[in-house]
Steps between C-alpha positions, in 0.01 A plus 500: 500500500484109497722259345406283220492118483793514245729642757478196729463229223687156531791437278454225240556142609819465300649797680445325827671190378804697375530685831483173689772335279718806540472479876582126516802531254630791711515285809863381606574146413511294826778273612449136573529411877562122583518356832711183474549247770653159588360256749620159605176316611681212679358169360162641386304199406149357507629144568433323830767472758693174430446515116782375268726775405473689833728489803368247759501778774309761276172605649296635210273797525143515607225692309525780750882514431420555139248754581757706695753475216241621263428798709884575495490480125237766504680705752825482308314632190788439272479517115750219464591235760791249438408190700706199621429171662162469348355157405361606159196708376240351724680591819593847374129556399405444867649836584531698167141550374441426134313836449790696626824304371626292219743233600802364332675196656829316422462166322737336737385161644563597858291593786661828563431677187572866389234721365380849432168665564409781266208746573234476222509796259895487476610356171762229503681253273638194676846359377629129561596421849869573566705181615704590808640152555868417381393142472174438299423209744539712796162577669541879523236759430493669165442884475171642366572764224236751377494835328250767616366746240381826607435838323820622664712209381600138562634341814654158493452290820684182616360329811745264685553277794866395526658211683484499873779437735754778418355813664803632650833303433735632247449374147787283521518170308627341817193605699277203412247370248238762569738787435628334197159465366409857578833611345405314179148677489680824454612399150150468341383809692798705357416377158137619537618841624750535224239429242269757650772756511602432131126540403477837694218364709380623829510205731433364852614178673317422817412225724661277773880505438569293811804735547598807709630745247611791721837688476751315280302184453671299223180352356331842397859626390496211256153616368613855477781393262235466234340824558442764777234404740306693773355316798190637649583382858854592489637560852177418686403207736165341474253551793301180391541297808748724667813666375633260239718516195300490178534190269211637282621770252379727216771585250449760237708533176523709193249788506309330783777626743370853434139397520535334831425715793685353801335732750178305445650169595276320762475179686130398567544369863238259627280598797524159634808441715492155654756245375230286354427771249817450317347171396143604457598817300860504387855533627536774238312832491413668162768746383386772260631813322333741255625564150390816318537468104540832335225675298455355147 
């Protein structure tokens, strides 16, 4: 006995659509995973050696040097990169491709500007730069402030580059002008942290703090008076140009403390090892960590 064509007939098209929608809706919602990095690019400029605004002994980069840096951006493969010591959009664009990253740069009238590179496809809302100078006339770098909007929630970021010259000494008002300046920069940072905490925001502060912050460091202790902060590189030394103490940091506050995965903290070490490469690439290596935002 043979079957009839009715026993193997196709279901109506509308039933196929219903089955497909049911399958899609039954899939678990996916969390948002972001690789967030910070990288001081050590006087990244397209100006010629000897140009006004540059140190007289600074040797600027060759096209081959920019090519190598661009390759390291690709290897880093971060969703967000806070950048420091970059001489504006055009210099940043030499290594961050326009079809891959949006760029935000501080509006400071200085050569060493702060910025954030954001992978295209990630929604973001920029905020006004955050002044980090106690004296409005001081030529100190502002922070770049942005909110990332994802399906899993929002994440507020502040990219910074703080005053050089007080990496290790105790933050004592008798220690000198550089430490006094760094000491004063904790005040606007604490205000920013307190505002994020009061608003219930998940937030990250990252960049070149020009400060060792291990153990009982008084600078990070001051910041933590405004809200609890987790540091991605807590207790580690940097392998960048040999075992050295970090001055670049990634600090997470609010819910971002739970989203940060310290086990993913990485330093992208350069393959080039000669001393001249500190100038041709950077004296800092990219520091990164992953954040996993919860399912929506």
